[in-house]
N, C-alpha and C positions, 0 to 999 in steps of 0.2 A: 258905316257900320263897320264896329270895332271890337273882337275878339282878343281878350288875354285867356291864356291859359295856366292857370298857378300850379306849379306844384311842391307841396311842403315835403322836406329831406332831411332826414337823419342817418347820416352814415350809410349811404346809396350808392356809393361810385361804384359798387358789382352791376346794378342795376340800370341806374339813370341814364344813360348813354342809350339802352333799346325802347326805354319809354318816351326818351326825346324822337329818337329816331321813329318809334310808331307815330307820333304827332300830325295830322296832318297840315298840310301847307297853302290848299285852297280848300273853302269853302263854298255853296253857291251862296248867294246872299251875304258874305261876309267882305266888307273891302279888303282888311288886313288883320293878321294874326298874330301876336308877339305874346311869345313864352317867359314867364317869370318861374322863378328858381328860388323858393326859401328853405335858406338852410339852418336848419335851428340846432345849432352851436358843434356839428358835426365834428369829429376827431380824424375823419378820412380827409378824401381830397374830392368831398363831392364837389365842392365848390368849383375845381376846375375842372370835373370831368363838365360839367353843366357850360363852362366857356369854350372847353374844347370840339363842344356840341354844340356852339354855336349859341348859345343863349348870351342876349344882352341884358338881361337884367337880373339882377340877383341881392337877396338879401340876405345877408349873414348873420346871423345873434352870435356875438362873443361866446356866451352859454346857450346850455339848451334851455329853452323858453315852454316848451309842450306844443301837443299838435292843434292845441283847442288857440293859444296865442300865434302861433305860425299861419293858421288857417285866417284869422282875424287881420292879423296882417298882413296877411295877404291881398285881401278885402280891400284893406285899404290902398294898399298900392297900387291895385290893379284901377281902381279908381281914377287914382292921380293921374296914369299912362292915359286915360280917358277909354278906361274901357265900357262899352254897349254894354256885352255880355261875358262875364265869367264864367270859365270850366278849371273846378277844383277835380286834380288826381291826384292819384296813388306815384307815388315815383316809385315801388317795385314793381313796375309794366303788368299789376294784375287786370287792370282796364287795357281795353283793346281803344286805340286812338280813331281807327273806325267806325267807331260808334258815335264818337261827337258831332257831327254832322246830326242822327236822328235826336239827342242826347238835346242838341237846340235850339230844333225842329218847333216846336212847341212853343219858346220865347220870339222867334222870328214870325209864327203866324200870331203873335200876339194876344194867344189861349192861356198863356201862364206866365208867372214872373219867377219860378223856382222850379225847374225840374230834375227827379231824382229816377239814377240810373239804378232798373230792378235786376239783380242778376239771379239767374237762373237755382236758386238756392234747394232745391231737392233733387241737381242732378251733379252739383258740384261734388266731386271725390274726394275733394281736398276737407271737406267737411265731416265728422262723424255725425251718426245718428243723434246724439245728444245735443249737440251744436246747433241742428238742422231745427231741430224740436224747439230748443232754444230761441235759436234768430224767429223762428216763426210765433212765439209766446210773445219774444219780446214787443214783436210788429204790431202784435194785436194791440196789446197795451198801449203802445204808442199813439195809436190810431184812434183808441176811445180818450185819451190824455187829449192832444191835439186836435181831434174831432177833423179828422183827414181821412185819405185812404191809399197811403203810401203802403203798399206791401212789402220793402225794405227798407227798416229805417236808421240802419247803421251803413249804407253805403257810402261811399265815399267820394263816389262817379257823380258829381251835380252842378248843376250848369245856373246862374241867377241873371237877375236882368239887373239895370242899374238901379232900378229903385227897388230892388230885395238885399241887394248889398249893401245901398246907403240904408235901409231901416232895420236890418237887423245888426243885434250886439250880442256879442258873445260871452257870456259873464264866466264860464265854466272855464275852470283849467286843465281839464280831462281830456274831454274831445269835443268835438262841435255836431256832431250829426242826429245827435238827439235834441239837444238844446235850439239849432235853428229850426228844427221842424216843429218843436210845439212852438218859438214863438213864431213862425210862418203863420201857424194856424191863427194863435190870437191875437195879430194883426193883419189877417185877412187878406193874406196874400194869397195868390191863385199860384196852388200848388200841381205837378201834371211825373208824370211819370212815367218812363219807356222801357223798355226790354233791352237788355246789354246781355254780351257775353265778355267771359272771363279767362283772362291765360292761364296756365297753368301755376300754380302758386311757387316761388323761388324761396322764399324763408317764412321763417313762423314772424306771426304779428308780433310788434314791440309794444304798443301800448297795452298791452297787459299782460301777466306772468302767468296766469292762469284762471279759467273758467271762472272760476266761484269768486274772486276780488272783481274780475272784469263785469260780475253781474251785480257786486255789492255798489260798485262806483257807479255805474248807470242806473240803479236804483235812487241811489241819493242825490245824482244829477234830475232824471224825473221828478222827486218828489221836490228837491228843491225848487226847479222852473213850472211847477204848477203848481207849487207855495206860492210862487213870485208875480203868478199870472191872475189865477184865481183865489187868492187865499180868505177871499168871504166864505166861499164854496167849501173849501178845505174844511175851515173852521166851522163852519155851519155842521158841515157831517160830523164831526167830532163832538161837537155841544150837544148833537141831537142826541147822539149813542148814550152819551150821561146823562144826559138829561132824562130819554127814554129808562135808562135801566133804574136809574134812582127814584122815578115813578113806580115803577113794578115792584121797588122794594117799597115802597111809600105802600103801596094798596096790599100788600100783601103783611105788612106790618097793621095795618087799621081792622084789616079780614079775622085775624088771630086777637085784636084787642076786642072789637065784638060780638066775635061769635062764641071766645070762651070769657067770662066773666071774671073779671079780675085776673085775667092774662098779665106777669109780670117779665114774662122773658120775651126774646126776641127785641130785645131793644136792640138789639145788635142792629137789624135791618131798618133802626128808626138811624142810628149813627152813619150805617154807610149812605139810606139814602142825600141825608143833608149833606156829607161827603163830596156825593156825583152830581147832587143839583149844585152845588159850588162851583165845583168843576164844570158844568155843562154852561153855566154861565160867565165864567170867567173864559171857557172857549171861544162865544157868542161874542162876547167884549173884544176879545182878540181878533176876530175876524173882524170887526167891525174897524178896530184903530189898523189891523195891518189893510184893509178895502183903502182905507185913506191917505195912508204911506202908499201903496199900489196906483192910487190917483196920483201920486206927486211922483211916481215914479214915470206916468205916462207925460206929464207934463215935463220932463228933466229929457225923456226921449225925444221928443219932438222937438226941444232946444236944442239937443246933439246934431238932430237930422240939420233942423234948421244950419247950424254952425257946419257941418259936412260940407255943404252944399256951397256955402259961401268961400270955406279953403278951396273947394274944386275949380268953384267960379273964379276966386281971385289968384289961382296956381300957388297955393303954399300950400305946402308938405311939411310936418315937421319932423326933425331928423328925429331917429329911432332912441330910447334910452338905450335897450340892451344890445342892438345891433350895430350893424354897420350896410348902409344902402350901397352897392355897388354897381358899379355901371362899367360893359365893356366897348 
């Protein structure tokens, strides 16, 4: 059983060494542990720090690609390294390496394909009251959308088995945390969560400049991924809203037409009724077409899954377009 711990990095020369030193070198049930660093186009000496810390596998992008791309690349490279389990952790030493054995235990026990480390949000002094409320509210929305029971949807401390790593396809360029949960729920992957502790925050998050921007991009990601996997459901709800509104206006028009003889007013209700009924019908048609496209996407994903397995079976691994894979 081989474990690969991947660490996406961006200008982390000041914190990466401590993160690597904190990682476990031996875990019961694991035969071999390797560390993978994905340098997302850092302009400091992040890669050099990784080499000095003994990391033998480093992927460095020539220019910044974003956290989601770094994460996705890490999964692909980890699989090519023969990983049976992949743990993703942050480079700023936020998460404790001592929690990794507990994080992967549900996978070792065969109970989960994906495990998320749940932070003690209410106890975190670095989080303001507003941020704590937003974190809990956002996780509640994610539980509804993904139909999972994950209490901390934005935690980046996660473990994946080989099956989950092969089946997940990250589309977003912003962040992988929300998308992978929704995908895992829709693809019937077994998801579990375990409590983890965090170290004192060393720096501010580089993923977003402000909370409103993060909320806007997160909501856009949730909506896009949800429409991708449940298009008929989304357009049915929207179309039903238009149709019901149109019917209500139609009833209103008929009421005044038959109760007040010769009533010539309220023609606006008739016009809005026709518009709303047309929009509702259009939404339903769009839902049917989107559902057909979604079915085609599932076939494509199945083909991609088979291609990944063939590549791993025959040991082929394409060179990264925007990065250089280096070994020490």
